[in-house]
N, C-alpha and C positions, 0 to 999 in steps of 0.2 A: 515513364510515370513522372512526377509532379519530384518535385525538393525536397532532399526529408531533411529535417530540425534534428535534433540529439538533444532531448529534454534531462534534466537530472530525476535523478531513480526516486520511486515514491517509496511510503517506510517497508519494513522487513514485509516480507508475502509467507501467511499463514497458511497449516494445510488446512485448519478449517475455511478460510475464504475461500479454496479454489469449490470448482458447482462441481453440481452432479454431474454436469456432461459436455464434454468441449468435443471439440473437433480435431483431424486428425490430414495432416497437411502434405502424407507424402506424395499424393498425386501430381500435386502442385508444382511442375517441372521437369516427372518423371513420362518421359518418353516410354520406356521400354516396357515397362510390365501397365503404366493405368491410359495414355497416350496424349499427353498432354499433347496443347503445339496453341499460340501461346493467343490466338481466336478465342479460344475458354475466357482470356482477363475475366473479361466484363459479365460472364457470370460467373467466375468466381466473387470475384466484388458483389454479385448479391449475397452468392451463399453467404458473406463474411459480414455482411450488413445484416440476416439475414436472422443469425443466428445468435450474431449480438444484444441485435432488437428486444430476442426472445428468453436471454439470461443466459446464453453459453455462450460466456464469454471466453475459455480461454483456448486456444490453440497453439499447437504443438505440430515446430521444424522441426527439423536438423541443415548442420548446417553439409550436409553429404546427402542434401536433397535435390532431388534436379540431374538429371542426367547430357554426359559431353559436357559441349560447350552453355546449359541452360545449370548448370552448379552455382549454388546456392542463388536459385529460382525459388523457389520459397521462402523466404525469408525478407527477396524481396519483395515479394507480391503482399507480402504479407503488413509486409511493413508500410508501403504505399499506402494498404489497405486503413490499417487505418489509424495513419494518419488526417486522409483524409474525408477520414468516417464522423458523420455524430448527428444524434441519435443518445437513445434512449439505452444505458446503460454502458454506455462512453469510457466517465472513470473504470468502468470492473475489469475493460481487457489487459486482458492476463496474453501474453507475451512468449516463451516455454519455443527455448529452443534447444539442441542434445549437440556435443562439443562428441564430431566422430576421435576414435582410441586409436593416432593411424597412426603407425612406425614411428612415425621420428618427430610426434611430440613427446620429448622423452623429459621436461619440466615444466615442471608448471609454469618460467615467461612463455616456455609455447602458449601451454592451456591458458595464460593473460592473452598472446595472442590472437587466437582463436574466437578468444568470446569478444576482442574489440574489431576484428572482420564482418564476424556475423552481427556485431550491434553497429555496423555500421549501416549492413543491408538494411537490418532493421531498421533502420534509423532513429533507433532510443535506443534507451538502457536495455536488458535485457532482460525480462524482467522474472521464471524461470529456466538457470539453467542449469543442464542433464550432464553424465558422465555416460556418450548415448548405449558404449555397453564394455563388460564388466573380461578383461584381459588374465581373471584368471587360470581360462583356458590352453592359452599358451604363452601366455610372459608376465607370468601375476608379478614383479617385483615392478611394471609399470605403472599402478593402481596405485601404490602412495604422492607419490611427483606428480598422478595430475588431480589426483585431490588436493592437494596441495594446490596447486591453483584455482579451482574452485573456492578452496577461503582465503584465499588473496582474492580474489574479483568480491570475494562478496568482503570482507573486510571494506574494500578500494570504494564499496558503495557504485561498484559497477554493473550488482547486480541485486536482486530481490529478496531469493529465493534461490537451492541448490539442493539439485533430484541427481536419480538415479536407471540405469535403468540394464534393466537384462540382469541383474545380479539378482543368485541364490541367499538361500539365507547364512552362511555362514560368509558369504562375503559380504554381507548385506551389514554384520555385527562386526567386523571390520573396520569396513568405510563409516560405521555411525560412532562409532567407539574415537575412531582417528577425527571427526570432523568434531565430535562435539567435545576434545578434549580444546580447541583449539575456540570453540565459543558461536557451532557456529553448526542450526540443527538443522535437520533431515529433512525434507520438505513431505517427498516423493517418492515412490519408485514405480516403475511402468515396466511390465512384460508384458507376454502377449498369450490374452486369457480371451475363451470364448467357449460358450456349444464347448465347441469341439480346439476346442488348446484350451484344460483344463492343468492342466501340470504345474507351472509355478501354484498354487495354490493347493491340487492333494495332496501332491509328493512334495513339492518342496517349501511346506502349511505354512504361505510369507506372508497369510491375510491375517494369520492367528501373531506374527511375530510383530509386524509393518503396527496394528490398531492394541502395541505392547511398544510400539516405542515412538507412538502418533506420531506415523507413516503416514497419508494417502496412496494407495495403491491402484497405479494411474492401468483398466486395461485395450491396449492398442489392437489393433487385428480383433477386436467384437464383429466383427459378421464376414471372417474370415475369409479374408478378398472375395467379400461379395456371397464365397456359397448362402450364408444364412440369410438370405437376401432376399432368399424364396425364386428368384428366377432365373437358375440355369435345373432344369430338367435330367431325368436319368442318360437322356442322347442325344443332352446342350438343348441349342444350337452354343457356340464354349467364344468366348473374346479369346481377338485371337493371340500370335506368343507364346512366352513361356509364363504368363496366368493360366492358358483356357490349359496347355497341357496338363497343372496340375492339379485344374479343374475335371480332365477329365478322369483321374485320374479316384480324386476324392467325392463325385460327388456322387453315383453310381454305389457307395460304398457305408454314405450314411444316409441314405434313405430311411432307418425308419425315428432318426434322430426330425430330419427333415419332414412327414407326416404329420406328425406329435405339432412342429412348431409353426405348421400351416392350419391344422387345426382348432390350436391353442389361438391362434391367428384370428382366425377363422370364427371360431362363437366371441371372441370379443374384439369383436367392428377391429383389428388393426392389421398391417401385418406383419408376415414373418422377423419381418428386421425389427422391428419394432416388438417383440415380444423377445428377440431375441436381443436387444441390444436392457432391453427392461429386467433382465433375468443378471444381465451382466452386475444392475445399478442393486436385485436387491441382493443380491451377494455380496454385496461392496462395498464393490471397486464404480473406478470413473469412468468409463466405457467415451473413447475421442474415436470413434467412427467416423473413416474420412467424408468428403461434398465434392465432386466436382461442379453438378447444377443443383438451380434450388430446386427441383424434385426430392433431390438427394436429401436437401437437406431437411425439405419442407418435415419428410418421412422419419430424418434420421429425432425432429421434433417430434411427433409422435410418442416416442419413447416418453417424453416426459407424463408425469403427470397421473398417471393413474401405477398399479404398484397386480404384480401378479400376486397372486395368493398358496399358501404354504403347500396347498395340494400340485397347484400346474407347479411349482416349480419343482415336488419331487419327480411331479411325470416329465420335466424336460431332463433330471439327471438321469433318471431311468432311462429316459429315451437314445441320447447319450455314452448308453454304460449297453447300450445293444448295436452297438455300429465299430462296425472291420475298423475305422480308419477314423487317429486324430488329422491337427492339423502336422500339418511338418515344423517339428519345433528350430527353435532359432539356435544356431549357432554360442553365437556366444552365449546367455544365454547359462551360469555360473551353480555352481550350487549353493 
């Protein structure tokens, strides 16, 4: 990879400045679930270039992304790709990363050090730094010092914006109050959200709260680990490993939804994945689907520039309600 150069941060990031859709990079470096191999890097760079050129300028990563010795690979790839990209929307590239709330990150200084390591891998300041999960379910006292570290990063000009991930309404309000008291705007909250994972919105009411507080709600795993792409039938074939095991349990149970998704896609001249992503956008969220190939990136981009009508949205909602199973919820999602 090319040698990186650290650039000064740009002006503060606002929720309104985020694009309609982003790109998630969980798979970039993950061998266990996604079968990553360094031979894929050239294709991943083409994914990056195509997304930016088409206005999908938000790329979401995490300092825990990448398995084994490849830990941090996602951030390093993003930094390398951003550094050499020259083309349309170059100035709008927004590199977001999530700092893992490891049990040894107990002080604001530890958070600042973690962000510095991420910025080093990115080769530039972090645009949007996010707390990767809430610790409310097991160590609620850890949240305050972690948030104070994010506050320091913002006031030191090390990041352009601050976001959260996997926070429920109660913890979100507490975090928002702490940040606001320190003069730090909360830009975004990301939660697991798709046609097969509506819990954060339907049960917790997070969309209404985010709208009230001026926070952009980001939907991660909007294609439910690939289930909503229509690629997998009731009998497979299945991907290898843990993801294949999970899909075997879920895909047969969600056929009512997949049937409606496929019918709407056929009528629209779209793919099931494009309909599923457009549904997320229609619900007022910012989906961040992953892409490992240029073909997958092109499919994701096909979710833009059109809108499902109210009847189609309602039909999908009703079909979702007829499913026997939903996606497994993130164990760190708080209330």
